[in-house]
FIGU-539463 format. One record per residue (C-alpha): residue in three letters; x, y, z. Coordinates in steps of 0.001 Angstrom, whole numbers, padded with zeros to 6 digits, always signed. Layout:
BEGIN
ALAXYZ...
This chain:
BEGIN
MET+121027+027065+104062ARG+123314+030044+102860ASN+126900+030275+103689ARG+126112+034522+104907TYR+129757+035311+104997PHE+129814+034391+101417ASP+126656+036349+100789LEU+128196+039786+102950LEU+131386+039794+100895ARG+129553+039155+097630PHE+127181+042579+098451LEU+130179+044584+099426ALA+131732+043686+096331ILE+128542+044707+094400VAL+128407+047687+096215ARG+131878+048949+095609VAL+132048+048147+092350VAL+128804+050334+091595VAL+130244+053133+093907TYR+134080+052759+092319HIS+132381+053629+088028VAL+130299+055911+089525THR+133569+058047+091671GLY+136225+056461+089838TRP+138114+056467+093519ALA+141424+054340+092667THR+141627+053593+096296LEU+138509+051898+096328THR+140598+049065+094763LEU+143363+049085+097385VAL+140681+049051+100223PHE+138540+045948+098773PRO+139864+044168+095428ALA+136110+043132+094874MET+136517+041414+091227SER+139094+039278+092612VAL+136998+038228+095652MET+133961+037944+093206PHE+135891+035088+091683ALA+137264+033408+094160LEU+133585+033158+095886ALA+132751+031707+092248GLY+135743+029500+092581SER+135086+027854+095845LEU+131153+027181+094712MET+132198+026027+091613ALA+134309+023824+093512ALA+131639+022637+095337SER+129204+022108+092838LEU+132151+020078+090963THR+132115+017878+094102ARG+128525+017014+094262SER+127427+016676+090530GLY+130650+016523+088817PRO+130941+018013+085168ALA+126880+018441+084941ALA+128007+021345+087328VAL+128683+023171+084096GLY+125595+023143+082608ARG+124138+024536+085813ARG+126238+027546+086482LEU+126003+028657+082440ARG+121912+028330+083224ARG+122228+030837+086359LEU+124486+033327+084079LEU+122927+033515+080725PRO+119511+034471+081250SER+120477+037728+082537LEU+122961+038676+079908TRP+119843+038151+077323VAL+117851+040415+079149LEU+120870+043120+078231ALA+121438+042074+075364LEU+117464+041914+073929VAL+117417+045610+074611PHE+121018+046845+073894VAL+121748+044947+070668PRO+118839+046191+068897ALA+119636+049835+069944MET+123029+049291+068866LEU+122151+047865+065261LEU+119620+051115+064791SER+122483+053781+065918GLY+125476+052362+063184MET+126582+049038+064490PRO+127013+046386+061596MET+125066+043125+061290SER+127943+040420+061179PRO+127683+036649+062831ARG+129870+037960+065591VAL+126292+039574+067351LEU+125841+035745+068169LEU+127908+036589+070918TRP+125802+038377+072649LEU+123914+034594+073242PHE+127453+032809+074662PRO+130519+035604+074679ILE+133764+033259+075094ALA+134853+036452+072941ASP+133921+040342+073245PRO+130521+040708+071688PRO+130776+043213+069190ALA+129705+046817+069929ASN+129005+050740+068674ASN+131036+053721+069898TRP+128375+054796+072987GLY+128080+050521+073644ALA+131659+050091+073884LEU+131873+051957+077219ALA+128378+051247+078665LEU+128886+047677+077831SER+132245+047428+078991ILE+131226+045055+082030ILE+130699+042325+079486TRP+134357+041021+080172TYR+133365+039949+083567LEU+131065+037345+081925ARG+133125+036317+078981ASP+136167+035950+082089TYR+133342+034186+084021LEU+132136+031546+081132TRP+135799+030579+080583PHE+136761+029933+084368VAL+133430+027738+084454LEU+134171+025810+081229ALA+137866+025554+082577SER+136432+024562+086056PRO+136130+020432+085488VAL+139824+020027+084032ALA+141235+022745+086150PHE+139593+020895+089550TRP+141023+017040+088263LEU+144311+018563+087810PHE+143812+020853+091332ARG+142803+017722+093360ARG+146404+015678+092081ALA+148595+018384+092350PRO+146943+021100+094229LEU+149932+023871+094830PRO+151539+023756+091509THR+147853+023864+089962LEU+147165+027038+092052LEU+150334+028777+091035ALA+150429+028078+087751PRO+148023+031236+086591TYR+150326+033486+089051LEU+153710+031863+087381LEU+152211+032701+083983LEU+150841+036230+084950VAL+154803+036994+086230ALA+156067+035584+082840ILE+153661+038054+080790GLU+154300+040863+082864VAL+158381+040509+083013GLY+158605+040088+079198ILE+159407+036159+079093TYR+156143+035551+077211PRO+154840+037530+075251ALA+150547+037334+075049PRO+147120+038930+074464PRO+145383+040608+077277VAL+143120+038102+077580LEU+145666+035530+079067ARG+146881+038707+081291GLU+143554+038575+082843PHE+143105+034857+083190GLY+146442+035066+084812LEU+145112+037602+087118TYR+141365+036295+087639PHE+141638+032435+087312GLY+144413+032428+090103ALA+141651+033968+092628TRP+139482+031405+091299MET+142086+029077+092052LEU+142508+030305+096012GLY+138141+029719+096019PHE+139427+025678+095081ALA+141629+026063+097682HIS+139005+027470+100281HIS+136693+024721+099411ALA+138827+022362+099967GLY+140110+023509+103541MET+143941+024405+102999LEU+143133+028363+103674ARG+141958+027221+106865ARG+144109+024667+107847LEU+146942+027064+107260ALA+148553+028128+110669GLY+148734+031565+111623ARG+152458+031526+111362VAL+152302+030887+107792LEU+149419+032630+106812TYR+149769+036359+107755PRO+153778+036533+106604VAL+152570+034748+103580ALA+149566+037376+103361LEU+152236+039649+104153ALA+154835+039130+101669LEU+152573+039120+099019ALA+150732+042598+099711VAL+153821+043842+100264THR+155771+042941+096869GLY+152094+043895+095263GLY+152160+047318+096615ALA+155562+047708+095854TRP+155278+047004+092069ILE+151929+049147+091829VAL+153949+052109+093294GLY+156568+051314+090658HIS+154004+051406+087922PRO+151384+053524+088287GLY+149349+053778+085647PRO+147108+056412+084055ARG+144442+056205+086853GLY+147263+056658+089259TYR+147650+053228+091908ASP+144777+051967+090819LEU+144574+048140+090616ASN+142610+047899+087340ASP+146068+049337+085574ASN+148404+046811+086887HIS+148018+043164+086746LEU+150476+042084+088002GLY+150026+044303+091289ASN+146212+043433+091237ALA+147084+039339+091504LEU+149601+039862+094329TRP+147745+042553+096511SER+144309+040588+095942ALA+145194+037046+096894ALA+146718+038758+099874PHE+143660+039854+100397ILE+141621+036802+099563LEU+143814+034957+101798ILE+142791+036808+104741VAL+138893+037021+104260LEU+138682+033495+103078GLY+141476+031669+105284ARG+139964+033604+108455ALA+136839+033454+107704PRO+134535+033827+110546ALA+132156+030884+111634GLY+129163+033188+110939VAL+127634+036392+111015ALA+124734+036145+113290TRP+125174+039851+113914LEU+123829+040463+110519GLY+120115+038511+111332ARG+119974+040979+114150SER+119240+043989+111753ARG+116226+043028+109299LEU+117069+045907+106974ALA+120875+045031+106955ASP+120164+041412+106545ARG+117288+042007+103970SER+119760+043850+101711VAL+122142+041641+101648THR+119702+038820+100475VAL+118354+041542+097742VAL+122161+042527+096646ASN+123109+038322+096569ARG+119916+037694+094568ARG+120547+040164+091793ALA+124139+040512+091923LEU+124128+039729+088119THR+121588+041994+087046ILE+122959+044974+089101TYR+125976+044498+087765LEU+125107+044318+084187TRP+122726+047260+084167HIS+124662+049472+086756MET+127556+050709+083970PRO+124948+052036+081265PHE+123030+054203+083769VAL+126749+055503+085098VAL+127543+056584+081229ALA+124286+058150+080602LEU+124287+060173+083854THR+127373+061619+083426PRO+127119+064401+081016LEU+123088+065135+082241VAL+124552+065586+085998ASP+127412+067779+084617VAL+125252+070037+082621VAL+123268+070690+085880GLY+126487+071602+087836TRP+127031+068182+089703SER+130765+067747+089079HIS+132245+064726+090079GLN+135042+066569+091984ASP+132351+067846+094282PRO+131266+065418+097099VAL+127670+066597+097354GLY+127614+065887+093059LEU+129484+062541+093398ALA+126636+061633+096402ILE+123673+062802+094583ARG+125627+060410+091351VAL+125506+057467+093498VAL+122104+058029+094901LEU+120815+058217+091092VAL+122800+055157+089796PHE+121603+052351+092701ALA+118215+054120+092051LEU+118072+053779+088683VAL+119384+050067+089137GLY+116819+049468+091538VAL+114064+050099+088977VAL+115448+047770+086536THR+115800+045398+089107LEU+112116+045141+090124ALA+111932+044579+086261VAL+113836+042318+085001GLY+115311+040869+087837TRP+113103+037714+088346VAL+114783+036557+085477GLU+117804+035502+088230ASP+115316+033329+089889VAL+113672+031774+086757ALA+117400+030450+085822ALA+118096+029356+089738ARG+114802+027565+089106ARG+113433+029517+092385ARG+109956+030832+092805PRO+110204+034153+090875GLU+109851+037189+093162LEU+109621+041012+092968ILE+112019+041816+095709PRO+113948+038647+097215GLY+113936+037555+100650GLY+110328+038168+101814PRO+108625+035883+103957VAL+108144+032030+102484GLN+106061+029056+103804ALA+108801+025852+104904THR+106929+023913+102297GLU+108075+026203+099351LEU+111599+026172+100748ALA+111541+022424+100770ASP+109784+022546+097013GLN+112223+025058+095529PRO+115954+024568+097038ASP+118753+027294+096164THR+121182+025462+094348GLU+124132+028336+095359GLY+123035+027961+098785ARG+123592+024144+098967GLU+126757+024937+097200GLN+127851+027352+099880LEU+126877+025007+102618ASP+128811+022199+100782THR+131841+024717+101006GLU+131297+025370+104748ARG+131348+021520+105678ARG+134501+020917+103628ASP+136076+023882+105346ARG+134883+023160+109049PRO+134305+019093+108589ASP+134093+018377+112459GLU+131080+020436+112555GLN+127623+018696+112378PRO+125349+019642+109325ALA+122903+021830+109922GLU+119996+019919+107931ALA+120623+017315+110179THR+119984+019358+113522LEU+116971+020942+111811ARG+115486+017650+110840ARG+116090+016368+114592ALA+114281+019850+115733VAL+111225+019180+113240VAL+110277+015621+114074PRO+108066+014714+116866PRO+109406+013051+119777GLN+106420+010666+119358ARG+106880+010268+116036VAL+110473+009022+116287ALA+108959+006646+118754ALA+106233+004936+116691ALA+108631+005000+113915ARG+111127+002623+116198SER+108294+000891+116970ASP+107506+000072+113447VAL+111387-001212+112975SER+111274-003465+115648ALA+107848-005082+114384GLY+109438-005183+111264
């Protein structure tokens, strides 16, 4: 059982990231701060996993995260070595990117999205301690990354860019913890909406007062990004709907959301190389990035090429999650197969949803009652009485 609202948010975030990298439209970062949303969702699921299985959740998360990176590295690292990148021990960072792995000139741009896995990896490793602190002092632990970022941005504490990203995105991760704990949903509207508004106004004012090289792009403004994104997360998670039943009424939409979620890491890792490779090619034939038709063609081509790669190597995500490998996820699967190969992320989503709505009946209990024939229940009761 999966939380389809989480799936929908992740679907929108992945699509938004790809479209942004093709078009460069800064407005998209304000309309939907995708990276912070993705970290918040991951934080909520990580908290659910830690609640259920403790520190062992770290190993399972790493097992799901790294194989897709290794497939990418298997293609690009030899290509970069053959085109001038020096061989050094740092190449091993492509196996476990606790720091930025090495790249040559073209690889540094095409593979620039590796920062997401680097941050994600550190957040996973830090989560057991952070979760322990959060359960004992929720509010101070939640505010700590944001206070660190404020201290850095106003010049109180000079720090390297990595710590800036920690303050920005680990704050979103901690908001995911708060969502799992039910803190966001329990906030009354008279508190949540004014707080979100204050964060959005303050963040917006900071962005306007400190424009970056791309204008009002959240990626150029860490503090503005953190405040604006926190306001967005408070609303989309704090007032999350009970369900998205309408999604199931469209077979195409439902399947699309499933496919993108089951292949989110593959899509994310592979889209940027195609964006970089296509840019000079489409300029040659006159599909300017300033022309709406040219931009539309670029977007379609990138998604098409990513789709081809996803068909070829996306099944690695199934293997990493210990699911039955599928060429295109979301097809008809026998009930016995579902029972034998549970979706661990789906269980984490369900755990999160239960924590958020403890008064609702667990879905599995209802399902079990629905599938057990009444006569079998009566026979079982007779056996118990006889014993």
